[in-house]
C-alpha positions in Angstrom: 63.1 90.4 111.0 66.6 91.2 112.2 69.4 89.0 113.5 72.4 89.9 115.7 75.9 89.0 114.2 78.8 87.9 116.3 80.3 91.3 116.4 77.2 92.7 117.9 75.8 94.5 114.9 72.3 93.9 113.3 71.3 93.0 109.9 68.2 91.7 108.1 67.5 88.0 108.2 68.6 86.0 105.2 67.2 82.5 104.7 69.6 81.9 101.8 72.6 82.0 104.2 71.1 79.1 106.0 70.3 77.1 102.9 73.9 77.8 101.5 75.7 76.7 104.7 73.7 73.5 104.9 74.3 72.7 101.3 78.1 73.2 101.7 78.0 70.6 104.6 75.5 68.3 102.6 77.9 67.6 99.9 76.9 66.9 96.1 75.8 64.3 93.8 75.3 60.9 95.3 77.0 61.8 98.6 74.1 64.1 99.5 72.4 63.3 102.9 69.4 65.6 102.2 67.6 66.8 99.2 67.5 70.5 98.4 63.8 70.5 99.2 64.5 69.1 102.6 67.1 71.7 103.3 64.7 74.4 102.2 62.2 73.0 104.7 64.6 73.2 107.5 65.5 76.9 106.6 61.7 77.7 106.5 61.1 76.2 109.9 64.2 78.0 111.4 62.7 81.2 110.0 59.2 80.4 111.5 60.9 79.8 114.9 62.8 83.1 114.8 59.7 85.0 114.0 58.0 83.4 116.9 60.7 84.5 119.4 59.7 88.2 118.4 63.2 89.6 118.9 66.5 89.9 117.1 67.9 86.4 117.2 71.6 85.8 117.4 73.7 83.9 114.7 74.6 81.3 117.4 70.8 80.7 118.2 70.0 80.2 114.5 72.9 77.7 114.0 71.6 75.7 117.1 68.1 75.5 115.5 69.6 74.3 112.3 71.5 71.5 114.1 68.3 70.4 116.0 66.4 70.2 112.7 69.3 68.2 111.0 69.0 65.8 113.9 65.2 65.6 113.7 65.6 64.7 110.0 67.9 61.8 111.0 70.7 63.4 109.1 73.3 62.7 111.9 76.4 62.7 109.7 75.3 65.8 108.1 74.8 67.4 111.5 78.2 66.4 112.5 79.7 67.9 109.4 77.8 71.2 110.2 79.1 71.1 113.8 82.6 70.7 112.4 82.1 73.5 110.0 80.9 75.7 112.9 83.9 74.8 115.0 86.4 75.5 112.2 84.8 78.8 111.6 84.9 79.8 115.2 88.6 79.0 115.5 89.2 81.4 112.6 87.1 84.1 114.3 88.7 83.6 117.8 91.8 85.5 116.8 89.9 88.7 116.0 86.6 88.7 117.8 87.6 91.6 120.0 89.0 93.6 117.0 85.7 93.0 115.1 83.7 94.1 118.1 85.8 97.2 118.6 85.5 98.1 114.9 81.8 97.6 114.9 81.3 100.0 117.9 83.5 102.6 116.4 81.2 102.6 113.4 78.0 102.5 115.6 77.0 99.3 114.1 77.2 97.3 117.4 73.6 97.0 118.6 74.4 95.3 121.9 76.8 98.0 122.9 74.6 100.7 121.7 71.8 99.5 124.1 74.0 98.3 127.0 73.7 101.5 129.2 70.6 103.8 128.9 72.7 106.8 130.1 75.6 106.5 127.6 75.6 107.8 124.2 77.5 105.4 122.0 78.0 107.8 119.2 80.1 110.1 121.3 84.0 109.7 121.1 84.5 109.6 124.9 81.9 106.8 125.3 83.5 104.9 122.3 86.8 105.3 123.9 85.5 103.7 127.1 83.8 100.9 125.3 87.1 100.2 123.3 88.9 100.0 126.7 86.1 97.8 128.1 86.3 95.4 125.1 90.1 95.0 125.6 89.6 94.5 129.4 86.8 92.1 129.0 88.9 90.0 126.6 91.8 90.0 129.1 89.6 89.0 131.9 88.0 86.1 130.0 91.3 84.7 128.6 93.7 85.5 131.5 92.2 86.7 134.7 89.1 84.5 135.5 88.9 80.7 135.8 87.4 79.1 132.7 84.3 77.7 134.4 83.4 81.1 135.7 83.7 82.6 132.3 81.7 79.9 130.8 78.9 80.2 133.4 78.8 84.0 132.7 78.6 83.3 129.0 75.8 80.8 129.5 73.7 83.1 131.7 74.1 80.8 134.8 75.7 83.8 136.6 76.6 87.3 135.7 80.0 88.6 136.5 79.2 92.3 136.7 81.4 95.0 135.0 84.0 92.5 133.5 85.1 95.5 131.3 86.6 97.0 134.3 87.9 94.0 136.0 91.5 94.2 134.6 92.1 97.3 136.5 92.1 97.4 140.4 88.8 99.3 140.7 85.8 98.9 143.0 82.1 99.2 142.5 80.3 101.9 144.4 80.6 104.0 147.7 79.4 106.6 150.0 81.8 109.7 149.6 82.9 111.2 152.8 82.2 114.7 151.7 82.2 116.0 155.2 85.9 115.0 155.7 87.0 116.4 152.4 85.1 119.8 152.8 86.1 120.3 156.5 89.7 119.0 156.4 90.5 119.7 152.8 91.4 117.5 150.0 93.7 117.3 146.8 92.5 117.3 143.3 94.9 117.0 140.4 97.9 117.7 142.7 96.2 121.0 143.9 95.4 121.5 147.6 91.8 122.4 148.1 91.2 123.9 151.5 88.1 124.3 153.6 85.6 126.5 151.5 84.7 129.9 152.8 81.1 130.0 151.4 78.3 127.6 150.5 78.7 128.3 146.8 82.3 127.3 146.8 81.5 124.1 148.8 79.1 123.2 146.1 81.7 123.8 143.3 84.2 121.8 145.2 81.7 119.0 145.7 81.0 118.7 142.0 84.9 118.4 141.3 85.0 115.7 143.9 82.1 113.9 142.3 83.8 114.0 139.0 87.0 112.7 140.3 85.5 109.9 142.2 83.4 108.8 139.2 86.5 108.6 137.1 88.2 106.2 139.6 85.5 103.6 140.0 82.8 102.0 137.9 79.6 102.1 140.0 77.4 104.6 141.7 78.4 107.1 144.4 76.3 109.1 147.0 76.7 112.4 148.7 74.7 113.8 151.6 73.4 117.5 151.5 74.0 117.5 155.3 77.6 117.7 154.7 77.0 121.0 152.8 74.7 122.4 155.3 77.3 123.9 157.6 78.7 126.1 154.9 75.2 127.8 154.8 76.1 129.3 158.1 79.7 130.1 156.9 78.0 132.1 154.1 75.4 133.7 156.4 78.2 135.1 158.6 80.2 136.3 155.5 77.3 138.0 153.9 76.3 139.6 157.3 79.8 141.1 157.5 79.6 142.5 153.9 76.2 143.8 154.4 77.1 145.7 157.7 80.2 147.1 155.8 77.7 148.4 153.0 75.4 149.8 155.5 78.2 151.7 157.3 79.5 153.0 153.9 76.0 154.2 153.1 75.6 155.8 156.6 72.1 154.4 157.0 70.6 152.7 160.2 68.1 149.9 159.4 66.7 147.9 162.2 68.2 144.5 163.2 65.3 142.8 161.7 65.7 144.6 158.3 69.4 143.5 158.4 68.5 140.0 158.9 66.0 140.1 156.2 68.6 141.3 153.7 71.1 138.7 154.8 68.6 135.9 154.5 67.5 137.1 151.0 71.2 137.2 149.9 71.8 133.8 151.5 68.9 132.2 149.6 70.3 133.5 146.3 73.6 131.9 147.1 71.9 128.6 148.1 70.1 128.8 144.7 73.4 129.4 142.8 75.1 126.5 144.9 72.3 123.9 144.2 72.3 125.1 140.6 76.0 124.4 140.3 75.5 120.8 141.5 72.6 120.1 139.3 74.1 121.5 136.1 77.6 120.4 136.6 76.5 116.8 137.4 74.4 116.8 134.1 77.0 118.4 131.8 80.2 116.7 133.2 81.5 113.7 131.2 83.7 111.4 133.2 86.4 109.2 131.8 83.7 106.5 131.2 81.8 108.8 128.9 78.7 109.6 130.9 77.6 112.0 133.6 78.6 110.9 137.1 76.2 108.3 138.5 75.6 110.1 141.7 72.9 110.0 144.3 72.0 112.9 146.6 70.7 112.1 150.0 68.3 114.5 151.8 68.0 113.6 155.5 67.0 116.2 158.1 68.1 114.2 161.1 71.7 114.1 159.9 72.0 117.8 160.9 74.0 118.3 164.1 71.7 121.1 165.6 68.5 122.9 165.0 70.1 125.8 163.0 72.0 123.4 160.8 68.7 121.5 160.4 66.9 124.7 159.3 69.8 125.4 156.7 69.6 121.8 155.5 65.9 122.2 154.9 66.6 125.4 152.9 69.0 123.4 150.7 66.6 120.5 150.3 63.8 122.8 149.2 66.0 124.5 146.7 67.1 121.1 145.3 63.4 120.0 144.9 62.4 123.1 143.3 65.2 123.1 140.8 64.7 119.3 140.0 60.8 120.0 139.6 61.7 122.6 137.0 64.1 120.2 135.2 66.9 121.1 132.7 66.5 122.5 129.2 67.2 120.2 126.2 68.8 121.5 123.0 65.4 123.0 121.9 65.3 125.0 125.1 62.3 122.7 126.6 62.5 121.7 130.2 63.0 117.9 130.5 63.7 115.3 133.1 67.4 114.6 133.7 68.8 111.1 134.7 71.1 112.5 137.4 71.6 113.3 140.1 69.4 110.7 141.6 67.6 112.1 144.7 66.7 110.3 147.9 64.3 112.0 150.5 64.0 110.5 154.0 60.6 110.3 155.5 60.9 111.0 159.3 58.7 112.3 162.2 59.4 116.0 161.3 58.1 115.7 157.8 55.5 112.9 157.5 52.3 114.5 159.0 50.4 117.6 157.9 51.2 119.3 161.3 54.8 118.4 161.2 57.5 121.3 160.8 58.9 120.2 157.5 55.7 118.8 155.9 56.0 121.5 153.2 59.2 119.7 152.0 57.3 116.4 151.6 54.7 118.2 149.6 57.2 119.6 147.5 58.9 116.2 147.0 55.6 114.6 146.0 55.1 117.3 143.3 58.6 116.7 142.2 58.1 113.0 142.0 54.9 113.3 139.9 56.8 115.3 137.4 60.3 114.1 137.4 60.2 110.7 139.1 62.5 111.7 141.8 63.0 111.8 144.8 62.9 108.2 145.9 61.9 107.6 149.5 63.5 106.1 152.5 61.6 105.3 155.7 63.7 106.3 158.7 61.1 104.5 160.8 61.5 101.1 159.0 65.3 101.5 158.5 66.1 102.1 162.1 64.4 98.7 162.8 66.3 96.8 160.1 69.7 98.3 160.1 71.0 97.5 163.6 74.7 97.5 164.5 76.5 95.4 167.1 75.8 98.1 169.6 72.1 97.4 169.2 71.5 100.8 167.6 69.5 101.4 164.5 70.8 103.6 161.7 69.4 105.4 158.7 71.7 106.1 155.8 71.8 106.3 151.9 72.5 103.6 149.4 75.6 103.8 147.1 74.0 104.7 143.8 70.6 103.3 142.9 70.2 100.6 145.6 73.4 99.0 146.9 73.3 99.2 150.8 76.1 98.9 153.2 75.7 96.8 156.3 75.9 98.4 159.8 79.5 98.9 160.9 81.1 100.1 164.0 84.7 101.4 163.9 87.5 100.6 166.4 86.2 103.6 168.6 82.7 102.0 168.9 81.2 104.7 166.6 79.1 103.9 163.6 80.6 104.7 160.2 79.0 104.7 156.7 80.6 107.5 154.7 83.9 106.5 153.3 82.9 102.8 152.8 82.4 101.0 149.6 81.4 97.8 147.7 84.1 95.6 146.1 81.9 94.2 143.4 78.9 92.0 142.5 78.2 88.6 141.0 74.6 87.6 140.3 73.0 84.2 140.2 70.3 83.4 137.7 67.7 81.8 140.0 65.5 80.9 137.0 68.2 78.7 135.6 68.4 76.8 138.9 64.7 76.3 139.0 64.5 74.9 135.4 67.4 72.8 135.7 65.8 71.1 138.7 62.7 70.2 136.6 60.2 70.8 139.5 62.2 68.5 141.8 62.8 70.5 144.9 65.5 68.2 146.4 67.3 68.5 143.1 66.8 72.3 143.2 68.6 72.7 146.6 71.3 70.5 145.4 72.0 72.6 142.2 71.3 75.7 144.4 74.3 74.7 146.7 76.5 74.2 143.5 75.7 77.6 142.2 76.4 79.2 145.5 80.0 77.9 145.6 80.3 79.0 141.9 79.2 82.5 142.9 81.5 82.4 146.0 84.5 81.6 143.9 83.6 84.4 141.4 83.2 86.9 144.4 86.7 85.8 145.7 88.1 86.7 142.4 86.8 90.2 142.9 88.3 90.5 146.3 91.5 89.1 145.3 91.8 91.5 142.4 91.6 94.4 144.9 94.0 92.8 147.4 97.2 94.5 147.4 95.9 97.6 145.5 98.1 100.6 146.4 96.6 103.8 147.4 98.4 105.6 144.6 96.0 103.8 142.1 93.3 106.4 143.0 94.6 109.2 145.3 91.3 111.0 145.5 89.8 107.8 147.1 92.3 106.2 149.2 94.6 109.2 150.2 92.6 112.4 150.1 89.5 111.5 152.0 86.6 110.3 149.7 87.1 106.9 151.2 90.2 107.0 153.3 93.5 109.0 154.3 95.9 106.2 153.6 99.7 106.9 153.1 101.4 107.0 149.6 102.3 103.6 148.7 100.1 102.0 151.3 97.9 98.9 150.4 94.1 99.3 150.8 94.0 95.6 152.2 92.8 96.6 155.6 89.6 98.2 154.1 88.7 94.9 152.5 88.1 93.1 155.6 86.1 93.3 158.9 83.0 94.7 157.5 84.4 98.0 156.4 83.5 97.2 152.7 81.1 94.7 151.3 81.0 92.0 148.6 77.6 91.6 146.9 75.8 88.3 146.1 73.3 89.5 143.5 70.1 87.6 142.6 67.5 87.8 139.8 64.4 86.1 138.7 62.8 85.1 142.0 59.4 85.3 140.6 60.0 82.9 137.6 62.1 80.7 139.7 59.3 80.0 142.1 56.8 79.6 139.3 59.0 77.1 137.4 59.2 74.9 140.5 55.8 74.8 142.0 53.5 76.8 139.5 52.7 79.4 142.1 53.3 83.3 142.1 54.9 85.2 144.8 51.5 86.7 145.4 50.2 83.3 146.4 50.7 81.8 149.7 52.8 78.8 148.7 54.8 81.0 146.2 55.5 83.6 148.8 56.7 80.9 151.5 59.2 79.3 148.9 60.3 82.8 147.7 61.1 83.7 151.3 62.8 80.4 152.0 65.1 80.9 148.9 65.9 84.5 150.1 66.8 83.1 153.5 69.1 80.4 152.0 70.9 83.2 150.0 71.4 85.2 153.2 72.6 82.0 155.1 75.5 81.5 152.5 76.5 85.2 152.8 76.6 84.6 156.7 78.7 81.5 156.4 81.3 83.2 154.0 81.4 86.2 156.1 82.2 84.2 159.3 84.8 82.1 157.7 86.7 84.9 155.9 85.9 88.1 157.9 84.7 89.7 154.6 81.2 91.2 154.6 79.2 89.4 152.0 75.8 90.8 151.6 72.7 89.8 149.5 71.8 92.3 146.9 68.8 92.6 144.6 70.4 93.1 141.2 69.3 95.9 139.0 69.2 94.3 135.7 69.5 96.5 132.7 71.1 94.8 129.7 71.5 91.6 131.7 67.7 91.0 131.9 67.9 90.4 128.0 71.1 88.4 128.4 69.5 86.0 130.9 66.3 85.8 129.1 68.0 84.8 125.7 70.3 82.3 127.5 67.2 80.6 129.3 65.4 80.4 125.9 68.3 78.8 124.4 68.8 76.2 127.2 65.1 75.5 128.0 63.1 76.7 125.1 59.9 78.8 125.5 58.0 78.0 128.8 54.9 79.9 129.6 55.1 82.1 132.5 58.9 81.4 132.8 60.8 82.1 129.5 58.2 83.5 127.3 59.4 87.1 127.7 62.5 88.6 126.4 63.3 89.9 130.0 63.3 88.4 133.4 62.1 89.9 136.6 64.5 92.1 138.8 65.4 90.7 142.1 62.3 89.8 144.2 59.9 92.1 142.4 56.4 91.1 141.6 56.0 90.5 137.7 55.5 93.8 135.8 52.3 92.2 134.2 50.7 91.2 137.5 47.6 93.0 138.3 48.2 94.2 141.9 47.4 97.6 143.7 50.2 99.8 144.9 49.7 99.2 148.5 49.6 95.4 148.3 52.6 95.4 146.1 54.6 97.4 148.7 53.4 95.5 151.7 54.2 92.1 150.0 57.6 93.2 148.7 58.5 94.7 152.1 59.0 91.2 153.5 61.4 90.2 150.7 63.2 93.6 150.9 64.0 93.0 154.6 65.9 89.8 153.4 67.9 91.7 151.0 70.3 93.8 153.2 73.0 94.4 150.6 70.4 96.4 148.3 67.0 96.5 147.1 64.3 99.0 146.1 60.6 98.5 145.4 58.4 100.6 143.1 54.8 101.2 141.9 53.9 102.2 138.4 51.6 105.2 138.3 49.9 107.3 135.6 50.4 111.0 135.4 49.8 112.2 138.9 50.6 115.9 138.6 46.9 116.8 139.2 46.6 114.4 142.0 49.3 115.1 144.6 47.1 114.0 147.5 47.3 110.5 146.1 51.0 110.7 145.8 51.3 111.8 149.4 49.0 108.9 150.6 51.6 106.4 148.9 54.4 108.3 150.5 52.9 107.9 153.9 52.3 104.2 153.2 56.0 103.9 152.5 57.0 105.4 155.7 54.9 102.9 157.8 55.6 99.8 155.7 58.8 99.6 153.7 62.4 100.8 153.9 63.0 102.0 150.4 60.6 102.8 147.5 59.8 104.9 144.4 57.0 105.9 142.1 57.5 105.3 138.4 55.8 107.5 135.8 56.6 108.9 132.3 58.4 112.1 131.3 58.8 112.5 127.5 59.1 115.1 124.8 59.0 115.0 121.0 61.4 117.5 119.5 59.7 117.4 116.1 56.1 118.4 117.2 56.5 119.5 120.8 54.3 116.7 122.1 55.0 116.2 125.8 52.8 113.3 126.7 53.9 109.6 126.7 56.0 108.5 123.8 54.7 105.0 122.9 56.3 101.6 122.1 55.2 100.2 118.8 55.9 96.9 116.9 57.6 97.0 113.5 58.7 93.9 111.7 59.4 92.0 115.1 61.3 94.9 116.6 60.0 97.3 119.3 60.5 101.0 118.4 59.7 104.4 120.1 57.1 106.4 118.4 55.4 109.9 119.0 51.7 109.2 119.0 51.1 112.8 117.8 53.3 113.0 114.7 54.7 109.4 114.2 58.3 110.6 114.8 60.6 107.4 115.3 63.9 109.2 115.3 65.4 108.6 118.8 67.8 111.6 118.3 64.7 113.8 118.0 62.8 112.7 121.2 63.5 112.8 124.9 62.3 109.7 126.8 62.9 109.1 130.4 62.0 105.9 132.1 63.2 104.4 135.4 64.5 101.0 134.6 66.7 99.7 137.5 66.1 102.1 140.4 67.6 104.9 138.3 66.3 106.9 135.3 67.6 106.1 131.9 67.5 108.5 129.0 69.5 106.9 126.0 67.0 104.0 125.3 67.3 100.3 126.1 67.7 96.9 124.5 64.8 95.0 123.2 64.3 92.9 126.4 64.2 96.0 128.7 62.0 97.8 126.0 59.5 94.9 126.1 59.4 94.9 130.0 58.8 98.7 129.9 55.9 98.2 127.3 54.2 95.4 129.4 54.2 97.3 132.8 50.7 97.5 134.3 49.7 100.4 136.6 49.3 99.9 140.3 47.4 103.0 141.1 
């Protein structure tokens, strides 16, 4: 059995440490409060409790258990001594906690940090440098920048103040990059003027540089649209045609116009191939200042094209993008594997959703790609146009910012809809399960605590807004001055972009499933559970609307993608409330409104049910279905895709994509139990070395490839198939 030390590192459980600590507090001779045998009984019981939890237990949790047992034995004075001992030791540690955490992560001993982000390799210098800066920033944030009650609520898992390791800087969360403006009107990168590109391949190269620069000046996801690259296909077509005609004239031959067009289109397709390849490989191989590949989403929406020719060219880019992603990228062994980024989103629309539609071939290709590489995800234009309606009464279809964070509809001062160039200011998530358990099945008490927690979240979100207020455009020129988000003047503040709906603040929520179950013993799949769940969702929206009206800031409800936080919340709940069947008996909690991963439900029922909750999560949400290997059953994938088009705005299919570098096995790498810990193992050769296997799993709307903490790993292990 393993324990987690205060600096985040792991070590083997040692019962003698408990015995010795209690003995020191117990005294000696006639002043002893307990016998040595009683102390050993306490230590044995704590070891038993730790084994039952079936995960690495923190030192603080163990000490809490010791205190509980001392009280149970009636040794109240000894318990007080033990508490004083803990307090004095904490004062000694307080001065150097950050130092110890930094040293532990440099030496790769910090298990919490190593498993914090499934797309960061913590052994790499650039990642360690980012984590070191993050520890210092987090320390400053907790000690100096946030109110004490918000810090304490975050520590106790009552709320989660996202990305506190970036809060000290004036940085925002995620955005939709206005690639069209930057390519058409030029931009500046590293003090170098970049003018409008004269070919598609150059446009793709510039796009990757923009992606890298944007990623280094924010901490969340970003999205670009392939429609913004489509006009440059025609630019290249005209250029290639001129070059081809010059060659023909020099050769003195006289081919037909049809033949000339064939040659031009063949050469153009090769350029599109090179351009798309540039984006795919640059994104995968670039390392930004935060030590990972840019978290970028690529949007594929045919109806964004401005005319039929541009739509045809956009279809060509989408086709090439899907083909290359289906192929994958090579790992160090030269084997084709699934990359984490860029994330792909494919819009289902009238022109591609039926077998007789013009671009059905793209949907078939998307289905094959999803079956093999887990992307693209799917947005239904039909459903989104009905749900994203602006003040002009018009519906709009647009991409999320990263994995699921959606902007709210917005109309600029000219009465025109605007999405690209907008952003999210930050997220604070409420732990709904904690409210449910604190209420003790009393609904009146639940709503009272709910109101208190909403005000807490509101103040935390205001801290995020205030941290950005007064930020000068000079802080990130690529964002604020050179078109990614705005064209502000040097020295100009970004404040006007923080109000009026231009940007959003996200109220996140997690654990709706367990919250409802803790209150009334019903699941979201049952009538009473569903009704209460929807009522809670509506109340969350009501608060966002109230804050928005009062402050002219666009608060929006966001289905939080928990990665490491799912483990944090689960541990905090177990510490506060113990192990409660169906609520806290897992080392993870359920993302947003999702049906629990262990619930037996078919794909279509799950998507239909979750569509009602997704409609009440306008600031971001995504639903999924877990499927087996579907590469030989593409018609079934297409059936799910058609169902998504008719029933839910945004959804994805989860499968597996693994490779063992030791034996060449390319089936599913399994999760096995070893001394209370979950480890990954090749079922073919028994390899457990994570450095010698490639595992790709979707965890939070995006694909992770660097492995996960114990809570998320348990959640992955327990997922049931929906198809």
